[in-house]
C-alpha positions as CSV (number, residue, x, y, z in Angstrom):
1,M,5.6,45.3,-76.2
2,A,3.3,42.2,-76.4
3,Q,6.2,39.8,-76.1
4,P,7.4,41.0,-72.7
5,Q,3.9,40.8,-71.5
6,E,3.5,37.3,-72.6
7,M,6.8,36.3,-71.0
8,Q,5.6,37.9,-67.7
9,M,2.4,35.9,-67.8
10,Q,4.3,32.7,-68.5
11,N,6.6,33.5,-65.6
12,N,3.6,34.1,-63.3
13,Q,2.0,30.8,-64.4
14,K,5.3,28.9,-63.6
15,S,5.5,30.6,-60.2
16,S,1.9,29.7,-59.4
17,K,2.5,26.1,-60.4
18,R,5.7,25.9,-58.3
19,A,3.9,27.3,-55.3
20,A,1.1,24.8,-55.8
21,V,3.6,22.0,-56.0
22,D,5.4,23.2,-52.9
23,K,2.1,23.5,-51.0
24,N,1.2,19.9,-52.1
25,Q,4.6,18.6,-51.0
26,T,4.2,20.4,-47.6
27,V,0.7,18.8,-47.2
28,I,2.0,15.4,-48.1
29,F,4.9,15.7,-45.7
30,A,2.6,16.8,-42.9
31,V,0.2,13.9,-43.6
32,V,3.1,11.4,-43.7
33,A,4.5,12.8,-40.5
34,I,1.2,12.7,-38.7
35,A,0.6,9.1,-40.0
36,S,4.0,8.0,-38.8
37,V,3.3,9.5,-35.3
38,V,-0.1,7.8,-35.2
39,V,1.5,4.4,-36.3
40,V,4.2,4.7,-33.7
41,V,1.8,5.6,-30.9
42,S,-0.5,2.8,-32.0
43,L,2.3,0.3,-31.9
44,M,3.3,1.5,-28.4
45,I,-0.3,1.2,-27.2
46,A,-0.7,-2.2,-28.8
47,K,2.6,-3.4,-27.1
48,G,1.4,-2.1,-23.8
49,L,-2.0,-3.8,-24.2
50,W,-0.3,-7.1,-25.2
51,S,2.1,-7.0,-22.2
52,Q,-0.8,-6.3,-19.9
53,S,-2.9,-9.0,-21.5
54,S,0.0,-11.5,-21.1
55,Y,0.5,-10.5,-17.5
56,L,-3.2,-10.8,-16.6
57,G,-3.2,-14.2,-18.4
58,K,-0.3,-15.4,-16.2
59,V,-2.1,-14.2,-13.1
60,A,-5.3,-15.9,-14.1
61,D,-3.3,-19.2,-14.7
62,K,-1.7,-18.9,-11.3
63,K,-5.0,-18.2,-9.6
64,E,-6.6,-21.2,-11.4
65,A,-3.8,-23.5,-10.3
66,A,-4.1,-22.2,-6.7
67,V,-7.9,-22.8,-6.7
68,K,-7.4,-26.3,-8.1
69,Q,-4.9,-27.1,-5.4
70,L,-7.2,-25.8,-2.8
71,E,-10.0,-28.0,-4.0
72,E,-7.7,-31.0,-4.0
73,N,-6.6,-30.2,-0.4
74,K,-10.2,-29.9,0.7
75,V,-11.0,-33.3,-0.7
76,A,-7.9,-34.7,1.0
77,V,-8.7,-33.3,4.4
78,S,-11.6,-35.7,5.1
79,S,-9.6,-38.8,4.1
80,L,-6.6,-37.5,6.1
81,T,-8.7,-36.9,9.2
82,Q,-10.2,-40.3,9.0
83,A,-6.8,-42.0,8.5
84,Y,-5.4,-40.0,11.5
85,E,-8.3,-41.1,13.8
86,Q,-7.8,-44.7,12.8
87,F,-4.1,-44.5,13.4
88,N,-4.4,-42.6,16.7
89,E,-7.0,-44.9,18.2
90,Q,-5.4,-48.1,16.9
91,S,-5.6,-51.0,19.4
92,P,-3.2,-52.3,20.3
93,N,-1.0,-49.3,19.8
94,L,2.5,-49.1,18.3
95,L,4.0,-50.6,21.6
96,G,1.4,-53.3,22.0
97,G,-0.5,-51.4,24.7
98,T,-4.0,-50.0,24.9
99,P,-4.9,-46.5,23.8
100,D,-6.8,-45.6,27.0
101,G,-4.5,-47.4,29.5
102,T,-2.1,-45.9,32.0
103,G,0.8,-48.4,31.8
104,P,4.2,-47.5,30.4
105,R,3.3,-48.9,27.0
106,D,-0.3,-47.5,26.9
107,G,-1.6,-44.4,25.3
108,T,-2.7,-43.2,21.8
109,N,-0.2,-43.5,19.0
110,S,0.0,-39.7,18.7
111,T,0.9,-39.4,22.4
112,L,3.5,-42.1,22.1
113,I,5.1,-40.3,19.2
114,L,5.2,-36.9,21.0
115,D,6.7,-38.7,24.0
116,A,9.3,-40.2,21.8
117,L,10.2,-37.0,20.0
118,P,8.4,-33.9,21.5
119,N,8.2,-30.7,19.5
120,T,9.4,-28.3,22.3
121,Y,12.1,-28.2,24.9
122,D,10.4,-29.5,28.1
123,F,12.9,-30.6,30.7
124,P,10.2,-31.3,33.4
125,A,8.6,-33.8,31.0
126,L,12.0,-35.3,30.3
127,A,12.7,-35.6,34.0
128,S,9.3,-37.3,34.5
129,S,10.2,-39.8,31.7
130,L,13.5,-40.5,33.4
131,E,11.9,-41.1,36.8
132,K,9.6,-43.7,35.2
133,L,12.6,-45.4,33.6
134,L,14.5,-45.3,36.9
135,V,11.8,-46.9,39.0
136,G,13.4,-49.5,41.3
137,Y,16.7,-47.6,41.5
138,T,17.9,-45.2,44.2
139,I,18.0,-41.8,42.4
140,E,20.7,-39.5,43.7
141,S,20.1,-36.6,41.3
142,I,18.7,-35.7,37.9
143,G,20.0,-32.6,36.1
144,G,19.6,-30.9,32.7
145,N,20.8,-28.1,30.6
146,D,18.6,-25.8,28.5
147,D,21.0,-25.1,25.7
148,S,19.5,-22.0,24.2
149,L,22.4,-21.6,21.7
150,A,21.8,-25.0,20.2
151,Q,18.1,-24.3,20.0
152,A,18.7,-21.0,18.3
153,N,21.0,-22.5,15.7
154,A,18.9,-25.6,15.0
155,A,17.9,-26.2,11.4
156,V,14.2,-26.1,10.8
157,G,12.7,-29.6,11.1
158,M,15.9,-31.1,12.5
159,P,16.2,-32.7,16.0
160,V,17.7,-30.6,18.7
161,E,19.8,-32.1,21.6
162,M,18.6,-32.0,25.2
163,P,21.6,-32.8,27.4
164,F,20.9,-34.3,30.9
165,S,22.6,-36.3,33.6
166,F,21.6,-38.5,36.5
167,D,23.2,-40.5,39.3
168,V,21.7,-43.7,40.8
169,S,22.7,-46.4,43.2
170,T,22.2,-50.0,42.1
171,S,23.9,-53.4,41.8
172,Y,25.8,-54.7,38.8
173,D,22.8,-56.7,37.6
174,G,20.7,-53.6,38.1
175,F,23.1,-51.6,36.1
176,K,22.9,-54.0,33.1
177,Q,19.1,-53.9,33.4
178,L,19.3,-50.1,33.4
179,L,21.2,-50.0,30.1
180,D,18.7,-52.5,28.6
181,T,15.8,-50.3,29.7
182,F,17.2,-47.2,28.1
183,N,18.0,-49.2,25.0
184,K,14.4,-50.3,24.6
185,S,12.9,-46.9,25.4
186,I,10.6,-45.4,22.8
187,R,12.4,-42.1,23.4
188,P,15.9,-41.8,21.8
189,F,18.8,-41.5,24.2
190,N,22.5,-41.1,23.5
191,I,24.8,-41.9,26.4
192,V,27.8,-39.6,26.3
193,R,29.6,-40.5,29.5
194,L,29.2,-43.4,31.9
195,E,31.0,-43.5,35.3
196,L,30.9,-46.5,37.7
197,T,32.3,-46.5,41.3
198,G,31.8,-49.0,44.1
199,V,31.4,-52.8,44.2
200,N,29.1,-55.2,42.5
201,T,26.4,-55.0,45.2
202,N,26.6,-51.3,45.6
203,L,27.4,-49.4,42.4
204,Q,27.3,-45.7,42.0
205,V,26.3,-45.0,38.4
206,G,26.8,-41.5,36.9
207,V,25.4,-40.9,33.4
208,E,25.7,-38.0,31.1
209,A,23.4,-38.3,28.0
210,K,21.3,-36.6,25.4
211,S,17.7,-36.9,24.4
212,Y,16.1,-34.9,21.5
213,Y,13.2,-32.9,20.5
214,Q,12.2,-31.7,17.0
215,P,10.5,-28.3,16.6
216,D,7.4,-28.4,14.4
217,T,7.6,-26.5,11.2
218,G,3.9,-25.5,11.1
219,M,2.1,-24.4,7.9
220,Q,4.1,-22.2,5.6
221,I,2.0,-19.8,3.6
222,T,4.0,-18.0,0.8
223,S,3.2,-15.5,-1.8
224,E,4.5,-15.5,-5.4
225,V,5.3,-12.5,-7.6
226,V,4.1,-13.0,-11.1
227,Q,6.4,-11.6,-13.8
């Protein structure tokens, strides 16, 4: 009877050892699984922090570049203002006139430039310029056309046509002087059609032409998306 008892005891010891091994394996598996989850989560968090750090670094670099450019612009403002004042009050001006005079070649350089190529469609101002050019001639009519379609389709910063027409009475010599006057004008003119009727001493001159203006672009402030 002692032998079966010993065998039973041995079997119980083996079962206890197997249970202990199984328990240890379960604990080890649980520890490995938890450690794996912790590692994966840590890697994901580290990746997120790295991406955020990289993005913030890019933003900081862009801000630093913008601040640097702003400081450079502030320094340039004073020298630009001084250069503009010297250019604008230059005497004699670009046409050889005086800045504070009232003659056809007088005025500040900025005024002369705006007269040559204004930044808005202003037909009354164009008509006034034409009247000055036609002094000494018998003006029959001055007409213009506000071409809104051409203005709407104009490219930014590009000259826009200003069609106009006029009719005057003059002599043949006066007609030649008229062409020379328009040719020497500071304002650009493009004669499209020229019609002459009458005799040398009494010519009827009909002109269809174009002048131009150039819309200003203004200051463009843009924003940039940092990626």
